C-alpha positions as a Markdown table, in Angstrom:
| # | Residue | x | y | z |
|---|---|---|---|---|
| 1 | Met | 0.0 | 0.0 | 0.1 |
| 2 | Leu | 2.7 | 2.4 | 1.1 |
| 3 | Met | 4.9 | 2.0 | -2.5 |
| 4 | Gln | 1.4 | 1.6 | -4.4 |
| 5 | Thr | 0.7 | 5.1 | -2.7 |
| 6 | Leu | 4.5 | 6.7 | -3.9 |
| 7 | Arg | 4.2 | 5.5 | -7.0 |
| 8 | Ser | 0.3 | 7.1 | -7.3 |
| 9 | Cys | 1.9 | 10.5 | -6.0 |
| 10 | Ala | 4.9 | 10.7 | -8.8 |
| 11 | Arg | 2.3 | 9.6 | -11.7 |
| 12 | Glu | -0.2 | 12.5 | -10.9 |
| 13 | Ile | 2.7 | 14.7 | -10.3 |
| 14 | Gly | 3.7 | 13.8 | -13.8 |
| 15 | Glu | 0.7 | 14.3 | -15.1 |
| 16 | Val | 0.4 | 17.9 | -14.1 |
| 17 | Val | 4.3 | 18.9 | -15.1 |
| 18 | Gly | 3.3 | 19.8 | -18.7 |
| 19 | Glu | 0.9 | 22.4 | -18.3 |
| 20 | Tyr | 3.4 | 24.5 | -15.7 |
| 21 | Arg | 6.5 | 24.1 | -17.9 |
| 22 | Gly | 8.0 | 27.4 | -19.0 |
| 23 | Arg | 6.1 | 29.4 | -17.2 |
| 24 | Gly | 9.4 | 30.7 | -15.0 |
| 25 | Leu | 9.6 | 31.9 | -11.3 |
| 26 | Ser | 6.8 | 32.0 | -9.1 |
| 27 | Gly | 8.1 | 35.1 | -7.7 |
| 28 | Leu | 6.9 | 34.4 | -4.4 |
| 29 | Arg | 10.6 | 32.5 | -3.2 |
| 30 | Pro | 13.8 | 32.5 | -5.3 |
| 31 | Thr | 14.5 | 29.9 | -7.3 |
| 32 | Gln | 10.8 | 28.4 | -6.9 |
| 33 | Tyr | 8.9 | 28.0 | -10.0 |
| 34 | His | 5.3 | 27.9 | -10.8 |
| 35 | Leu | 5.5 | 24.3 | -11.7 |
| 36 | Asp | 7.1 | 23.7 | -8.2 |
| 37 | Leu | 4.0 | 25.2 | -6.5 |
| 38 | Ala | 1.4 | 23.3 | -9.1 |
| 39 | Thr | 3.0 | 19.8 | -8.2 |
| 40 | Asp | 3.4 | 20.7 | -4.4 |
| 41 | Ala | -0.2 | 20.9 | -4.3 |
| 42 | Val | -0.7 | 17.6 | -6.0 |
| 43 | Ala | 2.1 | 15.9 | -3.5 |
| 44 | Val | 0.0 | 17.2 | -0.1 |
| 45 | Arg | -3.1 | 16.3 | -1.3 |
| 46 | Val | -2.4 | 12.8 | -2.0 |
| 47 | Leu | -0.1 | 12.1 | 0.7 |
| 48 | Thr | -1.7 | 13.6 | 3.4 |
| 49 | Gly | -5.2 | 11.9 | 2.1 |
| 50 | Ala | -3.8 | 8.6 | 2.3 |
| 51 | Gly | -3.2 | 9.8 | 6.1 |
| 52 | Tyr | 0.6 | 10.7 | 6.1 |
| 53 | Arg | 2.6 | 13.3 | 7.8 |
| 54 | Val | 4.1 | 15.3 | 4.7 |
| 55 | Val | 7.3 | 17.6 | 5.0 |
| 56 | Ser | 7.6 | 19.0 | 1.4 |
| 57 | Glu | 10.4 | 21.9 | 0.3 |
| 58 | Glu | 7.7 | 24.1 | -0.9 |
| 59 | Ser | 5.2 | 24.0 | 1.6 |
| 60 | Gly | 7.0 | 22.7 | 4.9 |
| 61 | Val | 4.7 | 20.2 | 6.9 |
| 62 | Ser | 1.2 | 19.3 | 6.5 |
| 63 | Gly | -0.9 | 16.4 | 8.0 |
| 64 | Tyr | -0.2 | 14.3 | 11.0 |
| 65 | Gly | 1.0 | 10.5 | 11.8 |
| 66 | Asp | 4.1 | 8.1 | 12.6 |
| 67 | Val | 5.1 | 7.8 | 9.3 |
| 68 | Thr | 6.2 | 11.0 | 7.8 |
| 69 | Ile | 7.0 | 11.2 | 3.6 |
| 70 | Val | 9.4 | 14.1 | 2.8 |
| 71 | Val | 8.9 | 15.1 | -0.7 |
| 72 | Asp | 10.8 | 17.3 | -3.3 |
| 73 | Pro | 7.8 | 17.3 | -5.8 |
| 74 | Ile | 10.1 | 18.4 | -8.9 |
| 75 | Asp | 14.0 | 18.0 | -7.9 |
| 76 | Gly | 16.0 | 19.7 | -10.7 |
| 77 | Ser | 13.4 | 22.4 | -11.2 |
| 78 | Thr | 15.3 | 24.5 | -13.8 |
| 79 | Asn | 16.2 | 21.8 | -15.7 |
| 80 | Cys | 12.2 | 20.9 | -16.0 |
| 81 | Asp | 11.1 | 24.6 | -16.3 |
| 82 | Arg | 14.3 | 24.9 | -18.9 |
| 83 | Gly | 13.3 | 22.0 | -21.1 |
| 84 | Val | 16.6 | 19.8 | -19.8 |
| 85 | Pro | 15.1 | 15.9 | -19.4 |
| 86 | Phe | 16.7 | 15.2 | -16.2 |
| 87 | Phe | 14.2 | 16.2 | -13.2 |
| 88 | Ala | 12.5 | 13.9 | -10.6 |
| 89 | Thr | 10.0 | 13.5 | -8.3 |
| 90 | Ser | 11.6 | 12.4 | -4.6 |
| 91 | Leu | 9.7 | 10.7 | -1.7 |
| 92 | Ala | 11.4 | 9.1 | 1.2 |
| 93 | Val | 9.4 | 7.7 | 4.1 |
| 94 | Leu | 10.4 | 7.7 | 7.8 |
| 95 | His | 9.2 | 5.8 | 10.8 |
| 96 | Gly | 9.9 | 8.1 | 13.4 |
| 97 | Asp | 13.3 | 8.6 | 13.1 |
| 98 | Glu | 14.3 | 5.7 | 10.6 |
| 99 | Leu | 14.4 | 5.9 | 6.7 |
| 100 | Val | 12.5 | 2.6 | 5.4 |
| 101 | Ala | 11.3 | 3.7 | 2.6 |
| 102 | Gly | 12.3 | 6.0 | -1.1 |
| 103 | Leu | 10.8 | 6.3 | -4.2 |
| 104 | Val | 12.7 | 8.6 | -7.1 |
| 105 | Ala | 10.3 | 9.0 | -10.3 |
| 106 | Asn | 12.6 | 10.6 | -13.6 |
| 107 | Leu | 9.6 | 12.4 | -14.9 |
| 108 | Ala | 11.5 | 13.0 | -17.8 |
| 109 | Thr | 11.4 | 9.1 | -18.9 |
| 110 | Gly | 9.0 | 7.6 | -16.7 |
| 111 | Glu | 11.9 | 5.7 | -14.9 |
| 112 | Ile | 11.2 | 4.9 | -11.4 |
| 113 | Phe | 14.1 | 4.1 | -8.9 |
| 114 | Glu | 12.6 | 2.5 | -5.2 |
| 115 | Ser | 13.4 | 0.5 | -2.3 |
| 116 | Glu | 12.2 | -0.3 | 0.8 |
| 117 | Val | 14.6 | -1.3 | 3.8 |
| 118 | Gly | 16.3 | -4.6 | 3.4 |
| 119 | Ser | 14.4 | -5.3 | 0.2 |
| 120 | Gly | 17.3 | -4.0 | -2.0 |
| 121 | Ala | 17.5 | -1.5 | -4.6 |
| 122 | Trp | 15.0 | -1.4 | -7.9 |
| 123 | Arg | 14.8 | 0.2 | -11.2 |
| 124 | Asp | 11.6 | -0.6 | -12.8 |
| 125 | Gly | 11.0 | -3.5 | -11.4 |
| 126 | Glu | 15.1 | -5.0 | -11.6 |
| 127 | Arg | 17.4 | -5.2 | -8.8 |
| 128 | Val | 20.2 | -2.6 | -9.2 |
| 129 | His | 23.6 | -2.6 | -7.4 |
| 130 | Ser | 26.4 | 0.2 | -7.1 |
| 131 | Ser | 30.0 | -0.3 | -9.0 |
| 132 | Asp | 32.6 | -1.7 | -7.7 |
| 133 | Ala | 34.6 | 1.5 | -8.1 |
| 134 | Arg | 37.1 | 1.4 | -5.4 |
| 135 | Glu | 39.3 | 4.0 | -6.3 |
| 136 | Ile | 38.9 | 7.7 | -7.4 |
| 137 | Ser | 41.5 | 7.9 | -10.5 |
| 138 | His | 38.6 | 5.0 | -11.9 |
| 139 | Ala | 35.6 | 6.6 | -10.9 |
| 140 | Ile | 33.1 | 8.7 | -12.8 |
| 141 | Val | 31.8 | 11.5 | -10.4 |
| 142 | Ser | 29.1 | 14.1 | -10.4 |
| 143 | Phe | 28.5 | 17.2 | -8.4 |
| 144 | Ser | 26.3 | 19.9 | -7.2 |
| 145 | Gly | 27.9 | 23.0 | -7.0 |
| 146 | Thr | 31.5 | 23.2 | -9.0 |
| 147 | Pro | 34.6 | 21.6 | -7.5 |
| 148 | Ser | 37.5 | 24.0 | -6.3 |
| 149 | Arg | 40.2 | 21.2 | -7.5 |
| 150 | His | 40.5 | 18.0 | -9.4 |
| 151 | Leu | 40.9 | 15.0 | -7.1 |
| 152 | Gly | 42.1 | 13.0 | -9.9 |
| 153 | Trp | 38.6 | 11.4 | -11.2 |
| 154 | Ala | 38.5 | 9.9 | -14.3 |
| 155 | Gln | 35.4 | 12.0 | -15.2 |
| 156 | Ala | 33.2 | 14.6 | -13.7 |
| 157 | Arg | 29.5 | 15.3 | -14.7 |
| 158 | Ala | 27.3 | 18.2 | -13.2 |
| 159 | Met | 23.3 | 17.4 | -14.2 |
| 160 | Gly | 21.5 | 19.3 | -11.6 |
| 161 | Ala | 19.0 | 17.5 | -10.0 |
| 162 | Ala | 20.9 | 15.6 | -6.9 |
| 163 | Ser | 18.3 | 12.8 | -6.1 |
| 164 | Leu | 18.2 | 11.3 | -9.6 |
| 165 | Glu | 22.2 | 11.6 | -9.7 |
| 166 | Ile | 22.3 | 9.8 | -6.5 |
| 167 | Cys | 20.1 | 6.8 | -7.9 |
| 168 | Leu | 22.5 | 6.8 | -10.9 |
| 169 | Val | 25.2 | 5.9 | -8.6 |
| 170 | Ala | 23.4 | 3.4 | -6.8 |
| 171 | Asp | 22.9 | 1.8 | -10.3 |
| 172 | Gly | 26.2 | 2.3 | -11.7 |
| 173 | Ser | 26.1 | 4.7 | -14.0 |
| 174 | Leu | 27.9 | 7.2 | -11.8 |
| 175 | Asp | 30.5 | 6.2 | -9.7 |
| 176 | Ala | 30.0 | 9.0 | -6.5 |
| 177 | Tyr | 27.9 | 12.1 | -6.0 |
| 178 | Ala | 28.9 | 15.0 | -3.8 |
| 179 | Val | 28.2 | 19.0 | -3.1 |
| 180 | Ala | 31.1 | 21.1 | -3.8 |
| 181 | Gln | 32.2 | 24.4 | -2.4 |
| 182 | Gln | 29.5 | 26.4 | -0.7 |
| 183 | Ser | 26.8 | 24.1 | -2.5 |
| 184 | Thr | 24.5 | 22.0 | 0.4 |
| 185 | Leu | 21.5 | 20.0 | 0.0 |
| 186 | His | 18.4 | 19.4 | 2.1 |
| 187 | Pro | 16.4 | 16.3 | 3.3 |
| 188 | Trp | 14.2 | 16.2 | 0.5 |
| 189 | Asp | 17.3 | 16.4 | -1.7 |
| 190 | Tyr | 18.7 | 13.3 | -0.7 |
| 191 | Leu | 16.7 | 11.0 | 1.3 |
| 192 | Ala | 14.8 | 8.9 | -0.8 |
| 193 | Gly | 18.1 | 8.4 | -3.1 |
| 194 | Leu | 20.1 | 8.0 | 0.4 |
| 195 | Leu | 18.2 | 4.7 | 1.1 |
| 196 | Ile | 18.1 | 3.3 | -2.6 |
| 197 | Leu | 21.9 | 3.7 | -2.6 |
| 198 | Arg | 22.4 | 1.9 | 0.2 |
| 199 | Glu | 20.3 | -0.8 | -0.5 |
| 200 | Ala | 22.0 | -1.2 | -3.9 |
| 201 | Gly | 25.3 | -1.7 | -1.7 |
| 202 | Gly | 27.0 | 1.8 | -1.7 |
| 203 | Ala | 27.7 | 4.3 | 0.8 |
| 204 | Ala | 27.1 | 7.8 | 2.2 |
| 205 | Ala | 28.4 | 10.1 | 5.0 |
| 206 | Asp | 28.2 | 13.9 | 5.6 |
| 207 | Tyr | 31.6 | 16.0 | 4.9 |
| 208 | Arg | 31.2 | 17.1 | 8.6 |
| 209 | Ala | 29.8 | 14.2 | 10.2 |
| 210 | Asp | 26.2 | 15.5 | 10.4 |
| 211 | Ala | 23.7 | 13.2 | 10.8 |
| 212 | Leu | 22.0 | 12.3 | 7.3 |
| 213 | Glu | 18.6 | 10.9 | 8.1 |
| 214 | Val | 16.7 | 14.2 | 9.1 |
| 215 | Thr | 13.5 | 15.9 | 8.1 |
| 216 | Asp | 14.4 | 19.2 | 9.4 |
| 217 | Asp | 15.1 | 21.9 | 7.0 |
| 218 | Val | 18.6 | 22.1 | 7.4 |
| 219 | Gly | 21.6 | 22.0 | 4.9 |
| 220 | Arg | 23.6 | 19.3 | 4.8 |
| 221 | Arg | 27.3 | 18.6 | 2.4 |
| 222 | Pro | 27.0 | 14.7 | 1.8 |
| 223 | Val | 28.8 | 12.4 | -0.4 |
| 224 | Phe | 27.5 | 9.4 | -1.7 |
| 225 | Ala | 29.7 | 6.5 | -3.0 |
| 226 | Ala | 29.5 | 3.2 | -5.0 |
| 227 | Ser | 31.9 | 1.6 | -2.2 |
| 228 | Asp | 33.2 | 2.2 | 1.7 |
| 229 | Ala | 36.5 | 2.6 | -0.1 |
| 230 | Leu | 35.6 | 4.9 | -2.2 |
| 231 | Leu | 33.4 | 7.1 | 0.1 |
| 232 | Ala | 36.5 | 7.4 | 2.7 |
| 233 | Ser | 39.2 | 8.4 | -0.3 |
| 234 | Leu | 36.5 | 11.5 | -1.0 |
| 235 | Leu | 35.9 | 12.1 | 3.1 |
| 236 | Asp | 39.6 | 11.8 | 3.5 |
| 237 | Gln | 40.1 | 14.8 | 0.8 |
| 238 | Gly | 37.8 | 17.4 | 2.4 |
| 239 | Pro | 35.0 | 19.4 | 0.9 |
| 240 | Leu | 35.4 | 20.5 | -2.6 |
């Protein structure tokens, strides 16, 4: 029932995106688009209607209950509004303080990444695993922000939707994803991807050793990697 609700939420969000793409910024908050407001209304309606407490990037806390769903209705809003086909709905489920499920739907392609704790990580019904990359010199990495220095990675990307980029580490397309310079992520950006990555065999931590499993509106500087060894290598370098 839970995962069906998450899939239904993502599907309904996808159905309204086309109507609002290209309308630009809402003017109510920096970097907030009209499509953010429209899709947030869908998410809050569906999730609170199913009996869940909701924490949304766009509207804060709604509803009540022991189970909280942390949602970014459109992760990669600029991509979406400008027509770059890389944006997603991110839904993370916490029971109390425990992260128990996550779903990230690539709204540009229809691809769905999902997991429940202990069940492995899945992409469109096929189980996925992180790569076996252990050394930065062999790694393809992606960043939020622009790195201040080169750590010797093989190739780098910056694609503008954290939840999807974390899922690409989970399925082995990328080897690592991290914030750079003064960039930060918030829980709605990464929580769903965090569980999916862990269930795919990957590893994650914060550069400052801050807790990642939080629902408050706080900035974090996480790094997500295909292996414990690659994670340790990136953390040893310090924030980029």
